C-alpha positions in Angstrom: 0.0 0.0 0.0 1.6 3.3 -1.1 0.9 6.5 -2.9 -2.4 8.5 -2.6 -4.6 5.7 -1.4 -5.1 6.4 2.4 -8.4 8.0 3.1 -7.6 8.5 6.8 -4.1 9.7 8.0 -2.9 10.2 11.5 0.2 12.4 11.9 2.1 12.5 15.2 5.7 13.4 16.1 6.2 9.8 17.1 5.3 6.7 15.1 4.0 3.8 17.3 7.1 1.6 16.7 10.1 0.5 18.6 13.5 -0.6 17.2 14.5 -4.0 18.7 18.1 -5.1 18.3 18.7 -8.8 18.9 22.0 -10.1 20.5 23.2 -11.2 17.1 22.7 -7.6 15.8 19.4 -8.3 13.9 17.3 -5.2 13.8 13.5 -5.4 13.7 10.9 -2.6 13.9 7.8 -3.6 16.0 4.5 -1.8 16.4 4.1 -0.6 20.0 0.6 -0.2 21.2 -0.2 3.0 23.2 -3.4 4.8 24.2 -3.6 6.8 21.0 -3.0 3.7 18.8 -5.7 1.8 20.7 -8.2 4.7 20.2 -7.5 5.1 16.5 -6.8 1.5 15.4 -10.4 0.7 14.5 -10.7 3.9 12.4 -7.3 3.3 10.8 -8.2 -0.3 10.0 -11.7 0.5 8.7 -10.5 3.3 6.4 -7.3 1.9 5.0 -5.5 4.2 7.4 -1.9 5.4 7.5 0.1 6.8 10.4 2.9 9.2 9.6 5.6 9.9 12.3 9.2 9.7 13.4 10.3 6.2 14.4 12.2 7.3 17.5 15.8 6.7 16.2 18.0 9.4 14.9 19.2 9.1 11.2 17.4 5.8 10.7 13.9 4.8 9.5 12.4 1.6 8.1 10.7 1.5 4.8 6.9 2.0 5.2 5.3 -1.2 6.5 1.9 -2.5 7.3 1.2 -3.8 10.9 -0.6 -7.1 11.6 -3.8 -5.0 12.0 -3.5 -3.6 8.5 -2.3 -0.1 9.4 0.4 1.4 7.1 3.2 3.0 9.2 5.0 5.7 7.2 8.3 6.9 8.8 9.8 10.4 8.7 13.5 10.4 9.2 15.1 13.0 11.6 18.8 13.9 11.7 20.7 14.7 14.9 20.4 18.4 14.1 16.6 18.0 13.5 16.2 16.2 16.8 18.2 18.9 18.7 16.5 21.9 17.1 13.0 20.7 16.5 12.4 18.3 19.3 14.7 19.1 22.2 14.9 22.7 21.4 11.7 24.4 20.0 9.2 21.7 21.0 10.5 21.0 24.5 12.6 24.0 25.7 10.4 26.7 24.0 6.8 25.5 23.6 6.5 23.0 26.5 7.4 25.5 29.3 5.4 28.3 27.6 2.3 26.1 27.4 2.8 24.9 31.0 2.5 28.5 32.4 6.3 29.2 32.6 7.1 26.6 35.3 10.6 27.1 33.9 11.5 29.9 31.6 11.1 29.2 27.9 14.2 29.7 25.6 13.5 31.6 22.4 16.2 30.7 19.8 15.9 31.5 16.1 17.8 28.5 15.0 15.4 26.2 16.9 12.5 28.0 15.2 14.0 27.4 11.8 14.4 23.6 12.6 10.8 23.4 13.8 9.6 25.1 10.6 11.7 22.8 8.4 10.6 19.6 10.2 6.9 20.6 10.0 7.4 21.1 6.3 9.0 17.7 5.9 6.1 16.0 7.7 3.5 17.9 5.6 5.2 16.8 2.4 5.1 13.1 3.5 1.4 13.4 4.4 0.7 15.1 1.1 2.2 12.0 -0.6 0.3 9.3 1.2 -3.2 10.9 1.6 -5.9 9.9 -0.9 -7.9 12.7 -2.7 -10.3 14.3 -0.1 -8.8 12.3 2.7 -9.2 13.1 6.4 -5.9 14.0 8.2 -5.7 14.2 12.0 -2.6 16.0 13.3 -1.6 15.4 16.9 0.0 17.8 19.3 2.3 20.8 19.8 5.3 19.5 17.8 3.3 19.9 14.6 1.4 23.1 14.9 2.6 24.5 11.5 1.6 21.3 9.7 -2.1 22.2 9.1 -1.3 25.5 7.4 1.4 24.0 5.2 -0.8 21.0 4.3 -3.7 23.2 3.3 -1.4 24.9 0.8 -0.1 21.6 -0.6 -3.4 19.7 -0.5 -6.5 22.0 -0.3 -8.7 19.0 -0.9 -8.0 17.5 2.5 -10.1 17.7 5.7 -7.7 18.5 8.5 -8.1 18.1 12.2 -5.7 19.2 14.9 -5.7 18.1 18.6 -3.5 19.6 21.3 -2.6 17.1 24.0 -1.0 19.6 26.4 -2.6 22.8 28.0 -3.0 25.9 25.9 -1.9 29.0 27.9 -3.6 32.4 28.4 -3.2 34.9 25.5 -0.9 37.0 27.7 1.6 34.2 28.0 1.3 32.9 24.4 2.0 36.4 23.0 5.6 36.2 24.5 6.4 33.8 21.6 8.4 35.7 18.9 6.7 33.5 16.2 3.2 33.8 17.5 1.6 34.8 14.3 3.2 32.0 12.3 2.1 29.4 14.8 -1.5 30.7 14.9 -1.5 30.8 11.0 -0.3 27.2 11.0 -3.2 26.1 13.3 -5.7 28.1 11.2 -5.0 25.6 8.4 -7.2 23.0 10.3 -10.9 22.6 9.8 -11.3 21.6 13.5 -9.0 22.4 16.5 -9.5 20.4 19.7 -8.3 20.9 23.2 -8.9 18.9 26.4 -10.7 21.5 28.4 -13.1 24.3 27.6 -10.7 26.7 29.4 -7.9 25.8 27.0 -10.2 26.4 24.0 -11.4 29.8 25.5 -7.7 30.8 25.9 -7.2 30.1 22.2 -10.3 32.1 21.1 -9.2 35.0 23.3 -5.8 34.9 21.5 -7.5 34.9 18.1 -9.4 38.0 19.1 -6.2 39.7 20.3 -4.7 38.9 16.9 -7.8 40.6 15.2 -9.4 37.4 14.0 -13.2 37.1 14.0 -14.5 34.7 16.6 -18.1 33.3 16.6 -20.1 31.2 19.2 -19.1 29.8 22.5 -17.0 26.8 23.4 -18.7 23.5 24.3 -17.5 20.0 25.1 -17.5 17.1 22.6 -19.1 19.3 19.9 -18.2 22.3 17.8 -20.2 25.5 18.7 -17.4 28.1 18.4 -15.3 29.0 15.5 -12.8 31.5 14.0 -13.5 33.0 10.5 -10.4 33.0 8.3 -9.9 33.2 4.6 -13.6 32.8 3.9 -14.1 29.6 6.0 -14.7 28.8 9.6 -12.2 26.8 11.8 -14.2 24.9 14.4 -12.9 25.0 18.0 -14.0 22.7 20.9 -13.1 20.8 24.0 -12.6 17.0 23.7 -11.4 15.5 27.0 -9.1 12.6 26.1 -9.4 9.3 28.1 -8.1 5.7 28.2 -8.8 2.3 26.9 -10.4 0.8 30.1 -11.0 -2.9 29.7 -7.4 -4.1 30.1 -7.2 -2.1 33.4 -10.5 -3.1 34.9 -10.3 -6.9 34.4 -8.2 -8.8 36.9 -8.0 -12.6 37.1 -7.5 -14.6 40.3 -3.8 -15.1 39.2 -3.5 -11.3 38.8 -4.8 -10.8 42.3 -2.3 -13.3 43.7 0.5 -11.3 42.0 -0.9 -8.1 43.5 -0.8 -9.7 47.0 2.8 -10.9 46.4 3.8 -7.3 45.4 2.2 -5.9 48.5 4.3 -8.3 50.6 7.4 -7.3 48.6 6.8 -3.6 49.6 6.9 -4.7 53.2 3.3 -5.7 53.8 2.5 -2.1 54.9 -0.9 -1.1 56.1 -1.1 1.5 53.3 0.8 1.8 50.0 0.9 5.2 48.3 1.8 5.3 44.6 3.1 7.9 42.1 3.6 7.1 38.4 5.0 9.9 36.2 7.4 10.8 33.5 10.4 12.4 35.2 9.4 15.9 34.2 9.6 19.2 36.1 5.9 19.8 35.5 4.8 16.7 37.5 5.5 18.0 41.0 7.3 14.8 42.1 9.8 16.6 44.4 6.9 18.5 46.2 5.1 15.2 46.9 8.3 13.7 48.3 8.7 16.7 50.6 5.1 16.5 51.7 5.6 12.7 52.5 8.9 13.5 54.3 7.2 16.2 56.5 4.4 13.8 57.5 7.0 11.3 58.6 8.9 14.0 60.4 6.0 15.1 62.4 4.9 11.5 63.1 1.6 12.1 61.3 2.6 9.0 59.3 4.4 6.0 60.8 7.2 4.6 58.5 6.3 1.1 59.7 2.8 1.5 58.5 3.2 3.2 55.0 5.3 2.9 51.9 5.6 5.3 49.0 6.2 3.7 45.6 7.4 6.2 43.0 7.8 5.1 39.3 9.6 7.9 37.4 10.0 7.0 33.7 13.1 8.5 32.0 12.2 11.6 29.9 14.2 14.0 27.8 17.4 13.2 29.6 19.6 15.5 27.6 17.7 18.7 28.6 19.2 20.6 31.5 16.0 21.1 33.5 15.2 17.4 33.3 18.6 16.4 34.5 18.2 18.9 37.4 14.8 17.4 38.3 16.1 13.9 38.3 19.0 14.9 40.6 16.7 16.6 43.1 14.2 13.8 43.1 16.9 11.1 43.7 18.5 13.2 46.4 15.2 13.5 48.2 14.5 9.7 47.9 17.9 8.9 49.4 17.5 11.5 52.2 14.0 10.1 53.2 15.2 6.5 53.2 18.3 7.5 55.1 16.1 9.2 57.8 13.1 6.9 58.0 13.9 3.6 56.3 15.3 0.4 57.9 18.0 -1.8 56.4 16.1 -4.0 53.8 13.0 -1.9 54.3 13.0 1.4 52.5 10.1 3.7 53.1 10.3 5.1 49.5 10.6 2.5 46.7 11.9 4.4 43.6 12.1 3.1 40.1 13.7 5.2 37.3 13.0 3.1 34.2 10.0 2.3 32.0 7.7 -0.2 33.7 5.7 -2.7 31.4 1.9 -1.9 31.2 1.0 -5.2 32.8 3.2 -4.5 35.9 1.9 -1.0 36.1 -1.8 -2.0 36.3 -0.9 -4.3 39.2 0.8 -1.4 41.0 -2.4 0.6 40.4 -4.5 -2.3 41.8 -2.4 -2.6 45.0 -2.1 1.1 45.8 -4.4 2.4 48.5 -3.7 6.0 47.5 -2.6 7.4 44.1 -0.7 10.7 44.2 -1.1 12.7 41.0 0.2 16.2 41.8 1.4 18.0 38.6 1.8 21.7 38.6 0.1 21.7 35.2 -1.1 18.9 33.0 -3.2 18.8 29.8 -5.2 15.8 31.2 -3.1 13.2 33.1 -4.2 9.7 32.1 -2.5 8.1 35.0 -5.2 9.4 37.3 -7.8 7.7 35.0 -5.8 4.5 34.7 -5.7 4.2 38.6 -9.5 4.7 38.8 -10.1 2.2 36.0 -8.1 -0.4 38.0 -10.5 -0.1 40.9 -14.0 -1.4 39.9 -14.4 -2.7 43.4 -14.3 0.9 44.8 -11.1 0.4 46.8 -8.5 3.2 47.1 -8.4 6.9 47.0 -7.1 9.5 44.4 -5.2 12.6 45.5 -5.2 14.9 42.4 -3.8 18.3 41.5 -6.5 20.9 40.8 -4.3 22.0 37.9 -4.5 18.6 36.1 -7.1 18.5 33.3 -8.5 15.4 34.8 -9.7 17.4 37.9 -12.5 18.8 35.7 -14.0 15.3 35.4 -12.8 13.5 38.4 -14.5 15.8 40.9 -14.8 13.1 43.6 -11.0 13.0 44.0 -9.1 14.5 47.0 -8.0 17.7 45.2 -4.9 19.6 46.3 -2.8 22.7 45.3 0.6 21.1 44.2 2.4 24.4 44.8 1.4 24.2 48.5 3.1 21.4 50.4 0.6 21.9 53.3 -2.3 21.3 50.8 -0.7 18.0 49.5 -0.2 16.9 53.1 -3.8 17.7 54.0 -5.2 15.8 51.0 -3.0 12.8 51.6 -3.7 12.5 55.3 -7.4 13.1 54.7 -7.5 10.3 52.1 -5.6 7.9 54.4 -7.8 8.7 57.4 -11.0 8.4 55.4 -10.0 5.0 54.1 -9.8 3.8 57.7 -12.6 5.8 59.3 -15.2 6.1 56.5 -14.6 3.2 54.2 -18.2 3.2 52.8 -18.0 6.9 51.8 -14.6 6.4 50.2 -15.9 3.3 48.3 -18.8 5.3 46.9 -16.5 8.1 45.8 -14.2 5.7 44.0 -17.2 3.9 42.4 -18.5 7.3 41.1 -15.0 8.1 39.7 -14.9 4.6 38.1 -18.3 5.1 36.4 -17.1 8.5 35.0 -13.9 6.9 33.5 -15.6 3.8 32.1 -18.5 5.7 30.5 -16.1 8.3 29.0 -13.4 6.2 27.6 -11.0 6.8 24.7 -13.5 5.7 22.1 -15.9 8.4 23.2 -13.1 10.9 22.7 -12.1 9.8 19.3 -15.7 9.4 18.1 -16.6 12.9 19.2 -13.6 14.5 17.5 -13.9 12.6 14.3 -17.6 13.2 14.2 -16.9 17.0 14.4 -14.3 16.5 11.6 -16.8 14.6 9.4 -19.3 17.4 9.9 -16.7 19.9 8.9 -16.0 17.9 5.7 -19.7 17.8 4.8 -20.0 21.6 5.3 -16.9 22.5 3.2 
């Protein structure tokens, strides 16, 4: 399958593949299922779909190949210079901190901007090659914001959707960006632009007004009722909260439950196990939650013989200075807490800095009495939803940052302000106390959360967005 015969094309910075190198040096590319792949696979399969993206290895890419499920994967090759300027530079040292409300200061370098523009052009040219006449193209995330505009020039016949997976900042912050008009012009190439939250979409509409674009209607969730008039057409803008594929997380066999019990014993058989699962990123608030835990041990509000904190911190963007600094601070805190409160052979913080397989992760979710999700800012945070999905029995409690997108939907969680260590301490203590003192109330809260996640899964998200895109195609 090649050429212009793909009626549905997904474009993302990353292709869902991993390079596996065998001991004898044999190299194979394997499709790697993730949340987005799971959500879009049925659509890609049904519509002779194609996925365009970078395969994750510098200066290397396989020939386009079709997965077992009939999805064509079309790689875009990146050089070392592309990776440094487009990905590490403009995407993750300029846009990422800007869109996360300046938790660290964004760096504005012209050469990074040139690389970002060049890579977006290359992606657009590849999409233009593989998309069938009048195809639907769904562009994913902040790395590819120029792509819709370039693609509209190359292929005006296409219907183009864009979805932002991270927060969108207030107009006042976004207007710092030296290339603000170019980025907005790139996004205006889409027929539909989706955000997680209505507040993100309203920020974008406010920005459009500030740039003298004509805005119509008001934002709503899972449908398009607001738009921006540009070049004689209307770009639809709406909120589409992303979610997860729930069945693999909710279904536990007796053998799974035995494994969960074994893990609990491994963590010391403590009365309560607290869990954090994050990419090791400065936006995730890992250090603050460790400090909160340390202070609770210090004041004897928590007994180190009764509780254990398990922190999974997946490696992320290890070559960027702020990420290296975050890792160093987190690991120093883990060592200090264990030195002060752990026993030989019985740490009070169990810390893992590597990728954990999905199956092991769901067992961690299952055994955890309290899940700590305390980002300073997050587009959605699917870990919170994954934890809830793993508790159909109503066990457990979720402590959630009010600045995570998930807080808009998971209103029964124990909410906290992640910038305020006292707030994290209060929410954690309150959750632990209620699990002991008011188990029926806590069970009902978790069951309500579970119902919300199960009834608004990833398929609801993809159907709502693609439905809006179909409508846009009909009205063209």
